[in-house]
OpenMM code with the backbone's topology and positions (N, CA, C; nanometers):
from openmm import Vec3, app, unit

residues = "MET LYS LYS PHE LEU ILE ALA ALA ALA VAL VAL SER LEU ALA ALA CYS SER THR THR SER PRO ASP VAL VAL GLN ARG GLY ASP ALA GLN ARG LEU SER GLN VAL GLN ASP ALA THR VAL LEU SER VAL ARG SER VAL VAL VAL ASP GLY SER GLN SER GLY ILE GLY GLY VAL ALA GLY GLY VAL VAL GLY ALA VAL ALA GLY SER SER VAL GLY GLY ARG ARG GLU GLY GLN ILE VAL GLY VAL LEU GLY ALA VAL ALA GLY ALA VAL ILE GLY ASN ALA ILE GLU ARG ASN SER THR GLN GLU GLU ALA LEU GLU ILE LEU VAL GLN LEU ARG ASN GLY GLU ARG ARG SER VAL VAL GLN ALA LYS GLY THR GLU VAL LEU ASN PRO GLY GLU ALA VAL ILE LEU VAL THR THR GLY GLY LYS THR ARG VAL THR ARG ALA PRO VAL ILE THR GLY THR LYS GLY".split()
positions = [
    Vec3(6.8193, 13.2508, 7.1230),
    Vec3(6.8589, 13.2455, 7.2620),
    Vec3(6.9314, 13.1148, 7.2929),
    Vec3(6.8883, 13.0062, 7.2303),
    Vec3(6.9510, 12.8763, 7.2520),
    Vec3(7.0966, 12.8794, 7.2053),
    Vec3(7.1229, 12.9455, 7.0915),
    Vec3(7.2591, 12.9569, 7.0406),
    Vec3(7.3475, 13.0325, 7.1397),
    Vec3(7.2911, 13.1371, 7.2011),
    Vec3(7.3672, 13.2146, 7.2986),
    Vec3(7.4071, 13.1280, 7.4177),
    Vec3(7.3155, 13.0473, 7.4669),
    Vec3(7.3449, 12.9625, 7.5827),
    Vec3(7.4543, 12.8613, 7.5492),
    Vec3(7.4520, 12.8054, 7.4294),
    Vec3(7.5552, 12.7116, 7.3874),
    Vec3(7.6904, 12.7830, 7.3784),
    Vec3(7.6915, 12.9009, 7.3188),
    Vec3(7.8154, 12.9771, 7.3061),
    Vec3(7.8704, 13.0151, 7.4435),
    Vec3(7.7836, 13.0540, 7.5346),
    Vec3(7.8271, 13.0902, 7.6699),
    Vec3(7.8872, 12.9690, 7.7412),
    Vec3(7.8296, 12.8528, 7.7206),
    Vec3(7.8823, 12.7312, 7.7835),
    Vec3(8.0209, 12.6978, 7.7294),
    Vec3(8.0405, 12.7138, 7.5993),
    Vec3(8.1706, 12.6846, 7.5401),
    Vec3(8.2757, 12.7825, 7.5913),
    Vec3(8.2399, 12.9106, 7.6054),
    Vec3(8.3322, 13.0092, 7.6603),
    Vec3(8.3699, 12.9714, 7.8026),
    Vec3(8.2741, 12.9277, 7.8811),
    Vec3(8.3015, 12.8866, 8.0187),
    Vec3(8.3971, 12.7686, 8.0221),
    Vec3(8.3793, 12.6722, 7.9329),
    Vec3(8.4680, 12.5560, 7.9286),
    Vec3(8.6075, 12.5955, 7.8837),
    Vec3(8.6190, 12.6886, 7.7913),
    Vec3(8.7498, 12.7332, 7.7444),
    Vec3(8.8283, 12.7983, 7.8577),
    Vec3(8.7592, 12.8631, 7.9498),
    Vec3(8.8250, 12.9283, 8.0619),
    Vec3(8.8847, 12.8272, 8.1583),
    Vec3(8.8460, 12.7009, 8.1503),
    Vec3(8.8955, 12.5977, 8.2408),
    Vec3(9.0312, 12.5428, 8.1986),
    Vec3(9.0796, 12.5748, 8.0813),
    Vec3(9.2082, 12.5265, 8.0348),
    Vec3(9.3186, 12.5846, 8.1217),
    Vec3(9.4215, 12.5047, 8.1505),
    Vec3(9.5266, 12.5506, 8.2398),
    Vec3(9.6619, 12.4942, 8.2007),
    Vec3(9.7674, 12.5606, 8.2456),
    Vec3(9.9031, 12.5100, 8.2295),
    Vec3(9.9584, 12.4696, 8.3660),
    Vec3(9.8723, 12.4477, 8.4619),
    Vec3(9.9144, 12.4160, 8.5975),
    Vec3(9.9932, 12.2855, 8.6028),
    Vec3(10.1049, 12.2847, 8.6782),
    Vec3(10.1803, 12.1607, 8.6937),
    Vec3(10.1063, 12.0590, 8.7802),
    Vec3(10.0003, 12.1027, 8.8473),
    Vec3(9.9220, 12.0136, 8.9329),
    Vec3(9.8070, 11.9468, 8.8588),
    Vec3(9.7878, 11.9817, 8.7309),
    Vec3(9.6793, 11.9253, 8.6512),
    Vec3(9.7395, 11.8503, 8.5333),
    Vec3(9.7067, 11.7233, 8.5214),
    Vec3(9.7539, 11.6415, 8.4095),
    Vec3(9.6382, 11.6244, 8.3117),
    Vec3(9.6621, 11.6544, 8.1858),
    Vec3(9.5589, 11.6421, 8.0844),
    Vec3(9.5245, 11.4950, 8.0640),
    Vec3(9.3995, 11.4663, 8.0331),
    Vec3(9.3528, 11.3287, 8.0158),
    Vec3(9.4388, 11.2513, 7.9150),
    Vec3(9.4758, 11.3135, 7.8055),
    Vec3(9.5546, 11.2466, 7.7027),
    Vec3(9.6979, 11.2139, 7.7471),
    Vec3(9.7447, 11.2764, 7.8558),
    Vec3(9.8795, 11.2515, 7.9056),
    Vec3(9.8845, 11.1413, 8.0111),
    Vec3(9.7688, 11.0970, 8.0582),
    Vec3(9.7649, 10.9905, 8.1585),
    Vec3(9.8127, 10.8600, 8.0960),
    Vec3(9.8836, 10.7830, 8.1709),
    Vec3(9.9353, 10.6533, 8.1305),
    Vec3(10.0275, 10.6605, 8.0090),
    Vec3(10.0984, 10.7717, 7.9937),
    Vec3(10.1982, 10.7858, 7.8889),
    Vec3(10.3350, 10.7919, 7.9543),
    Vec3(10.4334, 10.7318, 7.8925),
    Vec3(10.5690, 10.7366, 7.9427),
    Vec3(10.6243, 10.8771, 7.9208),
    Vec3(10.6816, 10.9344, 8.0265),
    Vec3(10.7375, 11.0695, 8.0191),
    Vec3(10.8885, 11.0650, 8.0321),
    Vec3(10.9547, 11.1611, 7.9707),
    Vec3(11.0989, 11.1762, 7.9860),
    Vec3(11.1225, 11.2635, 8.1088),
    Vec3(11.2178, 11.2255, 8.1941),
    Vec3(11.2473, 11.3001, 8.3158),
    Vec3(11.3935, 11.3410, 8.3135),
    Vec3(11.4208, 11.4703, 8.3419),
    Vec3(11.5570, 11.5213, 8.3474),
    Vec3(11.5785, 11.5898, 8.4817),
    Vec3(11.6965, 11.5687, 8.5400),
    Vec3(11.7323, 11.6373, 8.6634),
    Vec3(11.7845, 11.7760, 8.6303),
    Vec3(11.7538, 11.8733, 8.7175),
    Vec3(11.7989, 12.0102, 8.6963),
    Vec3(11.8031, 12.0836, 8.8295),
    Vec3(11.8569, 12.2045, 8.8247),
    Vec3(11.8621, 12.2927, 8.9414),
    Vec3(11.7988, 12.4255, 8.9023),
    Vec3(11.7160, 12.4799, 8.9893),
    Vec3(11.6494, 12.6082, 8.9629),
    Vec3(11.7529, 12.7200, 8.9698),
    Vec3(11.7576, 12.8035, 8.8665),
    Vec3(11.8431, 12.9219, 8.8654),
    Vec3(11.7640, 13.0454, 8.9079),
    Vec3(11.6421, 13.0577, 8.8546),
    Vec3(11.5575, 13.1724, 8.8908),
    Vec3(11.4112, 13.1410, 8.8638),
    Vec3(11.3249, 13.2140, 8.9314),
    Vec3(11.1804, 13.2007, 8.9134),
    Vec3(11.1234, 13.3422, 8.9110),
    Vec3(11.0413, 13.3715, 8.8106),
    Vec3(10.9764, 13.5039, 8.8070),
    Vec3(10.8319, 13.4892, 8.7641),
    Vec3(10.7487, 13.5785, 8.8154),
    Vec3(10.6064, 13.5778, 8.7823),
    Vec3(10.5843, 13.6353, 8.6439),
    Vec3(10.4958, 13.5713, 8.5675),
    Vec3(10.4549, 13.6183, 8.4352),
    Vec3(10.3044, 13.5953, 8.4214),
    Vec3(10.2453, 13.6468, 8.3164),
    Vec3(10.1051, 13.6240, 8.2868),
    Vec3(10.0956, 13.5584, 8.1501),
    Vec3(10.0262, 13.4444, 8.1441),
    Vec3(10.0012, 13.3785, 8.0163),
    Vec3(9.8808, 13.4493, 7.9551),
    Vec3(9.9003, 13.5041, 7.8358),
    Vec3(9.7958, 13.5803, 7.7681),
    Vec3(9.6732, 13.4934, 7.7441),
    Vec3(9.5558, 13.5539, 7.7524),
    Vec3(9.4312, 13.4817, 7.7306),
    Vec3(9.4097, 13.4477, 7.5848),
    Vec3(9.3248, 13.3497, 7.5611),
    Vec3(9.2964, 13.3074, 7.4240),
    Vec3(9.1755, 13.3817, 7.3693),
    Vec3(9.1683, 13.3887, 7.2386),
    Vec3(9.0544, 13.4482, 7.1693),
    Vec3(9.0122, 13.3523, 7.0597),
    Vec3(8.9243, 13.2601, 7.0946),
    Vec3(8.8780, 13.1614, 6.9980),
    Vec3(8.7710, 13.2182, 6.9053),
    Vec3(8.7164, 13.3329, 6.9419),
    Vec3(8.6076, 13.3918, 6.8643),
    Vec3(8.4707, 13.3621, 6.9228),
    Vec3(8.4661, 13.2635, 7.0116),
    Vec3(8.3378, 13.2265, 7.0724),
    Vec3(8.2838, 13.3400, 7.1585),
    Vec3(8.3732, 13.4072, 7.2312),
    Vec3(8.3304, 13.5211, 7.3128),
    Vec3(8.2712, 13.6315, 7.2271),
    Vec3(8.3334, 13.6565, 7.1127),
    Vec3(8.2833, 13.7589, 7.0213),
    Vec3(8.1482, 13.7221, 6.9632),
    Vec3(8.1320, 13.5959, 6.9270),
    Vec3(8.0044, 13.5494, 6.8715),
    Vec3(7.8944, 13.5610, 6.9770),
    Vec3(7.9240, 13.5129, 7.0986),
    Vec3(7.8241, 13.5194, 7.2056),
    Vec3(7.7875, 13.6639, 7.2363),
    Vec3(7.8886, 13.7498, 7.2449),
    Vec3(7.8627, 13.8915, 7.2715),
    Vec3(7.7845, 13.9575, 7.1591),
    Vec3(7.8166, 13.9208, 7.0355),
    Vec3(7.7456, 13.9765, 6.9204),
    Vec3(7.5987, 13.9378, 6.9190),
    Vec3(7.5710, 13.8113, 6.9535),
    Vec3(7.4318, 13.7647, 6.9582),
    Vec3(7.3545, 13.8403, 7.0662),
    Vec3(7.4147, 13.8505, 7.1850),
    Vec3(7.3472, 13.9215, 7.2946),
    Vec3(7.3246, 14.0677, 7.2567),
    Vec3(7.4281, 14.1323, 7.2004),
    Vec3(7.4145, 14.2726, 7.1605),
    Vec3(7.3090, 14.2935, 7.0540),
    Vec3(7.3035, 14.2037, 6.9564),
    Vec3(7.2047, 14.2142, 6.8488),
    Vec3(7.0631, 14.1968, 6.9025),
    Vec3(7.0425, 14.0975, 6.9882),
    Vec3(6.9094, 14.0734, 7.0451),
    Vec3(6.8662, 14.1919, 7.1302),
    Vec3(6.9567, 14.2387, 7.2155),
    Vec3(6.9226, 14.3518, 7.3027),
    Vec3(6.8959, 14.4779, 7.2214),
    Vec3(6.9823, 14.5041, 7.1225),
    Vec3(6.9668, 14.6250, 7.0421),
    Vec3(6.8439, 14.6236, 6.9542),
    Vec3(6.8068, 14.5077, 6.9022),
    Vec3(6.6926, 14.5009, 6.8106),
    Vec3(6.5597, 14.5241, 6.8818),
    Vec3(6.5599, 14.5138, 7.0128),
    Vec3(6.4349, 14.5352, 7.0862),
    Vec3(6.4117, 14.6821, 7.1196),
    Vec3(6.5035, 14.7692, 7.0762),
    Vec3(6.4912, 14.9120, 7.1047),
    Vec3(6.4106, 14.9801, 6.9948),
    Vec3(6.3166, 15.0661, 7.0324),
    Vec3(6.2405, 15.1479, 6.9387),
    Vec3(6.1576, 15.0700, 6.8394),
    Vec3(6.1307, 15.1346, 6.7232),
    Vec3(6.0520, 15.0726, 6.6176),
    Vec3(6.1376, 14.9792, 6.5338),
    Vec3(6.0783, 14.9379, 6.4202),
    Vec3(6.1463, 14.8380, 6.3363),
    Vec3(6.2790, 14.8900, 6.2820),
    Vec3(6.2770, 15.0085, 6.2214),
    Vec3(6.3986, 15.0644, 6.1608),
    Vec3(6.5035, 15.0969, 6.2672),
    Vec3(6.4625, 15.1602, 6.3744),
    Vec3(6.5567, 15.1932, 6.4813),
    Vec3(6.6134, 15.0648, 6.5433),
    Vec3(6.5272, 14.9644, 6.5592),
    Vec3(6.5697, 14.8365, 6.6166),
    Vec3(6.6755, 14.7690, 6.5323),
    Vec3(6.6604, 14.7795, 6.3986),
    Vec3(6.7602, 14.7185, 6.3098),
    Vec3(6.8954, 14.7892, 6.3232),
    Vec3(6.8922, 14.9218, 6.3255),
    Vec3(7.0170, 14.9989, 6.3359),
    Vec3(7.0847, 14.9734, 6.4706),
    Vec3(7.0062, 14.9836, 6.5777),
    Vec3(7.0615, 14.9611, 6.7111),
    Vec3(7.1041, 14.8148, 6.7276),
    Vec3(7.0337, 14.7233, 6.6617),
    Vec3(7.0716, 14.5821, 6.6658),
    Vec3(7.2084, 14.5586, 6.6056),
    Vec3(7.2369, 14.6213, 6.4929),
    Vec3(7.3681, 14.6078, 6.4283),
    Vec3(7.4764, 14.6687, 6.5170),
    Vec3(7.4496, 14.7881, 6.5699),
    Vec3(7.5475, 14.8515, 6.6593),
    Vec3(7.5679, 14.7676, 6.7857),
    Vec3(7.4602, 14.7112, 6.8376),
    Vec3(7.4693, 14.6254, 6.9556),
    Vec3(7.5493, 14.5002, 6.9277),
    Vec3(7.5336, 14.4448, 6.8084),
    Vec3(7.6089, 14.3245, 6.7707),
    Vec3(7.7583, 14.3540, 6.7661),
    Vec3(7.7958, 14.4673, 6.7070),
    Vec3(7.9373, 14.5046, 6.6986),
    Vec3(7.9947, 14.5286, 6.8386),
    Vec3(7.9237, 14.6076, 6.9172),
    Vec3(7.9706, 14.6369, 7.0535),
    Vec3(7.9767, 14.5085, 7.1369),
    Vec3(7.8770, 14.4241, 7.1242),
    Vec3(7.8748, 14.2985, 7.1987),
    Vec3(7.9897, 14.2073, 7.1602),
    Vec3(8.0230, 14.2040, 7.0310),
    Vec3(8.1344, 14.1201, 6.9841),
    Vec3(8.2671, 14.1684, 7.0419),
    Vec3(8.2868, 14.2997, 7.0426),
    Vec3(8.4113, 14.3561, 7.0993),
    Vec3(8.4201, 14.3248, 7.2483),
    Vec3(8.3111, 14.3461, 7.3189),
    Vec3(8.3088, 14.3196, 7.4629),
    Vec3(8.3246, 14.1699, 7.4900),
    Vec3(8.2588, 14.0852, 7.4116),
    Vec3(8.2701, 13.9400, 7.4285),
    Vec3(8.4118, 13.8899, 7.4090),
    Vec3(8.4822, 13.9437, 7.3074),
    Vec3(8.6224, 13.9071, 7.2853),
    Vec3(8.7084, 13.9468, 7.4047),
    Vec3(8.6862, 14.0689, 7.4563),
    Vec3(8.7644, 14.1164, 7.5708),
    Vec3(8.7388, 14.0307, 7.6947),
    Vec3(8.6135, 13.9934, 7.7165),
    Vec3(8.5801, 13.9097, 7.8322),
    Vec3(8.6475, 13.7727, 7.8188),
    Vec3(8.6402, 13.7145, 7.6994),
    Vec3(8.7032, 13.5839, 7.6796),
    Vec3(8.8534, 13.5919, 7.7027),
    Vec3(8.9180, 13.6936, 7.6489),
    Vec3(9.0634, 13.7071, 7.6646),
    Vec3(9.1014, 13.7252, 7.8109),
    Vec3(9.0291, 13.8117, 7.8817),
    Vec3(9.0608, 13.8362, 8.0227),
    Vec3(9.0316, 13.7153, 8.1106),
    Vec3(8.9259, 13.6426, 8.0803),
    Vec3(8.8897, 13.5286, 8.1653),
    Vec3(8.9797, 13.4073, 8.1420),
    Vec3(9.0551, 13.4054, 8.0323),
    Vec3(9.1444, 13.2929, 8.0067),
    Vec3(9.2906, 13.3268, 8.0354),
    Vec3(9.3182, 13.4493, 8.0851),
    Vec3(9.4543, 13.4819, 8.1277),
    Vec3(9.4891, 13.3993, 8.2506),
    Vec3(9.6181, 13.3754, 8.2706),
    Vec3(9.6589, 13.2883, 8.3798),
    Vec3(9.7881, 13.3392, 8.4435),
    Vec3(9.7880, 13.3470, 8.5770),
    Vec3(9.9098, 13.3795, 8.6510),
    Vec3(10.0043, 13.2616, 8.6363),
    Vec3(10.1297, 13.2881, 8.6029),
    Vec3(10.2231, 13.1794, 8.5773),
    Vec3(10.3623, 13.2141, 8.6287),
    Vec3(10.4529, 13.1185, 8.6145),
    Vec3(10.5921, 13.1362, 8.6524),
    Vec3(10.6806, 13.1017, 8.5340),
    Vec3(10.7867, 13.1777, 8.5150),
    Vec3(10.8918, 13.1397, 8.4213),
    Vec3(11.0053, 13.0864, 8.5076),
    Vec3(11.0372, 12.9588, 8.4898),
    Vec3(11.1375, 12.8924, 8.5722),
    Vec3(11.2596, 12.8647, 8.4848),
    Vec3(11.3715, 12.9244, 8.5217),
    Vec3(11.4971, 12.9032, 8.4497),
    Vec3(11.5750, 12.7972, 8.5265),
    Vec3(11.6122, 12.6896, 8.4568),
    Vec3(11.6829, 12.5782, 8.5210),
    Vec3(11.8120, 12.5479, 8.4469),
    Vec3(11.9022, 12.4811, 8.5185),
    Vec3(12.0250, 12.4322, 8.4568),
    Vec3(12.0260, 12.2815, 8.4692),
    Vec3(12.0400, 12.2145, 8.3545),
    Vec3(12.0457, 12.0690, 8.3516),
    Vec3(12.1814, 12.0218, 8.4042),
    Vec3(12.1926, 11.8943, 8.4339),
    Vec3(12.3172, 11.8378, 8.4869),
    Vec3(12.4326, 11.8522, 8.3878),
    Vec3(12.4035, 11.8563, 8.2572),
    Vec3(12.5094, 11.8707, 8.1564),
    Vec3(12.5485, 12.0169, 8.1328),
    Vec3(12.4892, 12.1093, 8.2099),
    Vec3(12.5243, 12.2512, 8.1996),
    Vec3(12.4303, 12.3325, 8.1121),
    Vec3(12.3469, 12.2663, 8.0310),
    Vec3(12.2525, 12.3390, 7.9459),
    Vec3(12.1475, 12.4082, 8.0325),
    Vec3(12.0991, 12.5204, 7.9848),
    Vec3(11.9944, 12.5942, 8.0558),
    Vec3(11.8655, 12.5878, 7.9765),
    Vec3(11.7548, 12.5795, 8.0480),
    Vec3(11.6216, 12.5748, 7.9863),
    Vec3(11.5279, 12.6666, 8.0623),
    Vec3(11.4272, 12.7140, 7.9939),
    Vec3(11.3233, 12.7961, 8.0556),
    Vec3(11.1884, 12.7293, 8.0314),
    Vec3(11.1083, 12.7179, 8.1375),
    Vec3(10.9752, 12.6595, 8.1270),
    Vec3(10.8763, 12.7575, 8.1887),
    Vec3(10.7680, 12.7858, 8.1174),
    Vec3(10.6599, 12.8686, 8.1708),
    Vec3(10.5449, 12.7761, 8.2050),
    Vec3(10.4979, 12.7850, 8.3299),
    Vec3(10.3850, 12.7032, 8.3739),
    Vec3(10.3056, 12.7830, 8.4759),
    Vec3(10.1785, 12.7472, 8.4887),
    Vec3(10.0926, 12.8146, 8.5857),
    Vec3(10.1465, 12.7917, 8.7258),
    Vec3(10.1120, 12.8829, 8.8152),
    Vec3(10.1528, 12.8661, 8.9540),
    Vec3(10.0835, 12.7433, 9.0100),
    Vec3(10.1607, 12.6563, 9.0692),
    Vec3(10.1069, 12.5356, 9.1307),
    Vec3(10.1153, 12.5458, 9.2814),
    Vec3(10.1025, 12.4338, 9.3476),
    Vec3(10.1065, 12.4325, 9.4931),
    Vec3(10.2498, 12.4365, 9.5464),
    Vec3(10.3471, 12.3936, 9.4656),
    Vec3(10.4869, 12.3964, 9.5089),
    Vec3(10.5473, 12.5349, 9.4881),
    Vec3(10.6305, 12.5747, 9.5825),
    Vec3(10.7073, 12.6974, 9.5689),
    Vec3(10.8506, 12.6560, 9.5389),
    Vec3(10.8998, 12.6966, 9.4241),
    Vec3(11.0351, 12.6603, 9.3821),
    Vec3(11.1279, 12.7788, 9.4039),
    Vec3(11.2470, 12.7514, 9.4582),
    Vec3(11.3437, 12.8560, 9.4889),
    Vec3(11.4765, 12.8272, 9.4195),
    Vec3(11.5526, 12.9331, 9.3868),
    Vec3(11.6840, 12.9131, 9.3258),
    Vec3(11.7700, 12.8200, 9.4119),
    Vec3(11.8429, 12.7315, 9.3435),
    Vec3(11.9296, 12.6365, 9.4116),
    Vec3(11.8647, 12.5022, 9.4400),
    Vec3(11.7318, 12.4936, 9.4279),
    Vec3(11.6613, 12.3682, 9.4563),
    Vec3(11.6754, 12.2683, 9.3419),
    Vec3(11.6814, 12.1400, 9.3809),
    Vec3(11.6833, 12.0320, 9.2819),
    Vec3(11.5403, 12.0099, 9.2329),
    Vec3(11.5254, 12.0030, 9.1007),
    Vec3(11.3944, 11.9804, 9.0393),
    Vec3(11.4079, 11.8749, 8.9312),
    Vec3(11.2935, 11.8301, 8.8815),
    Vec3(11.2921, 11.7439, 8.7644),
    Vec3(11.2047, 11.8093, 8.6588),
    Vec3(11.2426, 11.7912, 8.5337),
    Vec3(11.1622, 11.8351, 8.4206),
    Vec3(11.0933, 11.7104, 8.3678),
    Vec3(10.9610, 11.7127, 8.3662),
    Vec3(10.8833, 11.5987, 8.3184),
    Vec3(10.8224, 11.6388, 8.1849),
    Vec3(10.8645, 11.5704, 8.0776),
    Vec3(10.8167, 11.6034, 7.9437),
    Vec3(10.7281, 11.4904, 7.8931),
    Vec3(10.6040, 11.5256, 7.8589),
    Vec3(10.5066, 11.4305, 7.8066),
    Vec3(10.4381, 11.4941, 7.6861),
    Vec3(10.4406, 11.4279, 7.5751),
    Vec3(10.3713, 11.4786, 7.4567),
    Vec3(10.4150, 11.6178, 7.4152),
    Vec3(10.5426, 11.6496, 7.4319),
    Vec3(10.5946, 11.7795, 7.3912),
    Vec3(10.5744, 11.8900, 7.4924),
    Vec3(10.5076, 11.8630, 7.6037),
    Vec3(10.4853, 11.9629, 7.7078),
    Vec3(10.5701, 11.9280, 7.8291),
    Vec3(10.6341, 12.0295, 7.8862),
    Vec3(10.7231, 12.0073, 8.0006),
    Vec3(10.6716, 12.0814, 8.1225),
    Vec3(10.6793, 12.0155, 8.2378),
    Vec3(10.6453, 12.0795, 8.3648),
    Vec3(10.7620, 12.0599, 8.4595),
    Vec3(10.7746, 12.1521, 8.5536),
    Vec3(10.8830, 12.1486, 8.6511),
    Vec3(10.8235, 12.1184, 8.7867),
    Vec3(10.8849, 12.0251, 8.8582),
    Vec3(10.8396, 11.9910, 8.9919),
    Vec3(10.9606, 11.9593, 9.0789),
    Vec3(10.9432, 11.9748, 9.2088),
    Vec3(11.0532, 11.9476, 9.3010),
    Vec3(11.0986, 11.8026, 9.2861),
    Vec3(11.2304, 11.7815, 9.2895),
    Vec3(11.2858, 11.6472, 9.2762),
    Vec3(11.2520, 11.5661, 9.4011),
    Vec3(11.2179, 11.4380, 9.3827),
    Vec3(11.1896, 11.3557, 9.4996),
    Vec3(11.3185, 11.3315, 9.5788),
    Vec3(11.3025, 11.3197, 9.7098),
    Vec3(11.4172, 11.2904, 9.7960),
    Vec3(11.4463, 11.1415, 9.7851),
    Vec3(11.5688, 11.1090, 9.7545),
    Vec3(11.6073, 10.9685, 9.7397),
    Vec3(11.6745, 10.9253, 9.8690),
    Vec3(11.6192, 10.8230, 9.9301),
    Vec3(11.6764, 10.7704, 10.0536),
    Vec3(11.7543, 10.6439, 10.0228),
    Vec3(11.8467, 10.6108, 10.1098),
    Vec3(11.9267, 10.4909, 10.0900),
    Vec3(11.8424, 10.3653, 10.0905),
    Vec3(11.8826, 10.2674, 10.0113),
    Vec3(11.8081, 10.1416, 10.0061),
    Vec3(11.8855, 10.0347, 10.0803),
    Vec3(11.8134, 9.9432, 10.1384),
    Vec3(11.8761, 9.8309, 10.2089),
    Vec3(11.8928, 9.7162, 10.1102),
    Vec3(12.0063, 9.6538, 10.1127),
    Vec3(12.0282, 9.5494, 10.0160),
    Vec3(12.0694, 9.4259, 10.0748),
] * unit.nanometer
topology = app.Topology()
chain = topology.addChain("A")
for resn in residues:
    res = topology.addResidue(resn, chain)
    for name in ("N", "CA", "C"):
        topology.addAtom(name, app.Element.getBySymbol(name[0]), res)
């Protein structure tokens, strides 16, 4: 039972992973990022497929085996335990995959030099529309798109 609780906790933590532009990973804090100016060409909704680390299957298999082994006598319990483990593993994998899916956006942008890029990121608090000025912030090989800051005149 203790193993099941540990596995369930790890599955819960895995579900917290995100590609949100509003969340900066701890390892990306205080790192210099490359910034590029761009213009939004299009934005469309997509779904980032969920992950299957195997932890969901293991947790489901343990629960299924424990539940199944308590059915009937010794021999029946063993058979039902094995079937419960298999069914639990399949269900656990499906739960993990579904719980780690994420609503996202595919943002097609055009850089100032005319090149086009596509970035997929989770839906954030900003709503980006075609024609808007944005910046691409790249840190550690990961890029996020955010509205470009408004630059006001400076006094000199």
